[in-house]
C-alpha positions as CSV (number, residue, x, y, z in Angstrom):
1,M,96.8,77.3,89.4
2,P,99.5,76.7,86.7
3,D,97.9,76.2,83.3
4,G,94.3,77.0,84.8
5,V,91.7,79.6,85.2
6,G,89.6,79.9,88.4
7,H,86.7,82.2,88.5
8,L,85.3,83.1,92.0
9,E,81.8,84.5,92.1
10,M,80.4,85.9,95.4
11,H,77.1,87.9,94.5
12,D,73.6,86.5,95.0
13,S,72.4,88.6,92.0
14,Y,73.8,90.2,89.0
15,A,72.3,92.8,86.7
16,V,74.5,92.1,83.4
17,E,72.8,93.6,80.5
18,S,73.9,90.8,78.4
19,E,71.8,88.2,80.4
20,A,68.7,90.4,81.0
21,E,66.7,89.0,78.2
22,E,67.6,85.4,78.7
23,F,67.0,85.7,82.4
24,A,63.6,87.1,82.0
25,L,62.6,84.5,79.1
26,W,63.7,81.7,81.7
27,Q,61.6,83.2,84.5
28,S,58.6,83.7,82.1
29,A,59.0,79.9,80.8
30,G,58.5,78.8,84.7
31,R,62.1,78.4,85.3
32,R,62.9,76.3,82.5
33,W,64.7,76.5,79.2
34,E,62.8,76.5,76.1
35,G,64.0,74.8,72.9
36,G,67.4,75.3,71.6
37,R,67.4,79.2,72.1
38,A,69.2,78.9,75.6
39,E,71.8,76.5,74.2
40,A,72.4,79.0,71.4
41,Y,72.7,81.9,74.0
42,W,75.2,79.9,75.9
43,R,77.3,78.4,72.9
44,P,79.8,81.1,72.7
45,W,81.0,80.5,76.2
46,T,80.5,76.7,76.2
47,D,82.6,76.7,72.9
48,L,85.5,78.8,74.5
49,V,85.5,76.5,77.5
50,A,85.8,73.4,75.3
51,E,88.5,74.9,73.3
52,T,90.3,76.0,76.5
53,V,90.0,72.7,78.2
54,A,91.1,70.7,74.9
55,R,94.4,72.7,75.0
56,G,94.9,71.0,78.5
57,V,93.9,73.9,80.6
58,E,91.8,73.5,83.7
59,V,88.7,75.8,83.8
60,R,87.2,76.2,87.4
61,R,84.4,78.2,88.8
62,A,83.4,78.5,92.4
63,R,80.2,80.4,93.6
64,V,79.8,81.5,97.2
65,V,75.9,81.7,97.7
66,S,73.5,82.6,100.3
67,E,70.6,80.1,101.3
68,P,68.0,79.9,100.2
69,V,69.4,81.0,97.1
70,S,68.0,84.1,95.1
71,E,66.1,83.9,92.0
72,Y,69.3,84.8,89.9
73,I,71.3,81.9,91.3
74,R,68.5,79.5,90.4
75,F,68.9,80.7,86.8
76,E,72.8,80.2,87.0
77,H,72.3,76.7,88.6
78,A,69.9,75.8,85.8
79,A,72.5,77.0,83.2
80,T,75.6,75.2,85.0
81,D,74.8,71.9,83.2
82,W,76.1,73.8,79.8
83,N,79.2,74.8,81.6
84,V,80.0,71.4,83.0
85,G,79.2,69.7,79.6
86,A,81.8,71.9,78.0
87,G,84.7,70.7,80.4
88,E,84.3,73.6,83.2
89,R,84.3,72.2,86.7
90,V,81.9,74.1,88.9
91,A,81.2,74.0,92.7
92,W,79.1,75.7,95.1
93,L,79.8,77.1,98.6
94,P,76.9,78.1,100.9
95,R,77.9,81.3,102.2
96,R,77.5,80.1,105.9
97,L,80.3,77.9,105.4
98,A,82.8,80.8,104.1
99,S,82.6,83.0,107.1
100,D,86.0,82.3,108.3
101,L,87.6,82.6,104.9
102,A,89.7,85.7,103.9
103,L,87.8,86.6,100.5
104,P,88.6,89.6,98.4
105,G,86.1,92.2,97.9
106,N,85.2,91.5,94.4
107,D,84.6,88.5,92.0
108,F,87.7,87.5,90.0
109,W,89.3,85.3,87.2
110,L,92.6,83.8,88.4
111,I,94.8,83.1,85.4
112,D,97.7,80.5,85.6
113,D,98.6,81.9,89.0
114,R,100.1,85.0,87.2
115,A,97.3,87.3,86.8
116,V,94.0,88.4,88.3
117,R,91.1,90.1,86.6
118,F,88.4,91.5,89.1
119,N,85.2,91.9,87.9
120,L,83.7,95.2,89.5
121,F,80.1,95.9,89.9
122,A,77.9,98.8,90.5
123,G,75.5,98.8,93.4
124,D,72.7,97.9,91.2
125,G,74.6,94.8,89.9
126,S,75.7,96.2,86.6
127,L,79.0,95.4,85.4
128,V,81.8,98.3,85.2
129,D,85.0,98.5,83.9
130,P,87.2,95.5,85.2
131,D,90.5,95.9,87.1
132,Y,93.5,93.6,86.1
133,T,96.8,92.9,88.1
134,E,100.0,91.0,88.2
135,D,101.0,92.3,91.5
136,P,102.3,88.9,92.9
137,R,100.9,89.6,96.6
138,T,97.5,90.1,95.2
139,V,97.7,87.3,92.9
140,A,98.9,85.1,95.9
141,M,95.9,86.1,97.9
142,C,93.4,85.4,95.3
143,A,95.0,82.0,94.7
144,D,94.7,81.3,98.2
145,A,91.1,82.5,98.5
146,F,90.1,80.5,95.5
147,A,91.8,77.3,96.9
148,A,90.2,77.7,100.4
149,V,86.7,78.1,98.7
150,W,87.2,75.3,96.2
151,E,88.2,72.9,99.1
152,R,85.0,73.4,100.8
153,A,82.7,73.8,97.9
154,I,80.2,71.2,96.8
155,P,80.5,69.9,93.3
156,H,77.7,71.0,90.9
157,A,76.4,67.6,90.5
158,E,76.0,67.3,94.4
159,F,74.8,70.7,95.2
160,V,70.9,70.9,95.8
161,L,69.1,74.2,96.0
162,Q,67.1,74.7,99.2
163,S,63.5,75.8,98.7
164,P,62.6,79.4,100.0
């Protein structure tokens, strides 16, 4: 993906400390965003995406999810309109449609088909130190995995959450 960024997410739940409060507020508000607080929370990311896209860089995110989706994936889905509004392309792939794909063991960011940043998580879902590589074989494997997921994934605007 020359001049592009691809982000592959494959967990059904994350316990990222920086999101914990926003996730709890979203849940306590009946799975809704209240006022401008949530928009302000997501603003640093959406500003970065908008600036990146304005420079001509494509930003894509693919999420492989179990169905019915977890509460955390519902939270992500509810926030995705901000990502899309900033210019990020987001698509969802039900895990049952990914069984025959060769996927890496970790979520990752693919950067310009030159580098990969793996997001590493502890067993409890908390973020640990990332891993970074420019190894051509690893980059090619991640590029192929992302392309395979993206080809099958459902664009955000068309993806409907199944009820539990």
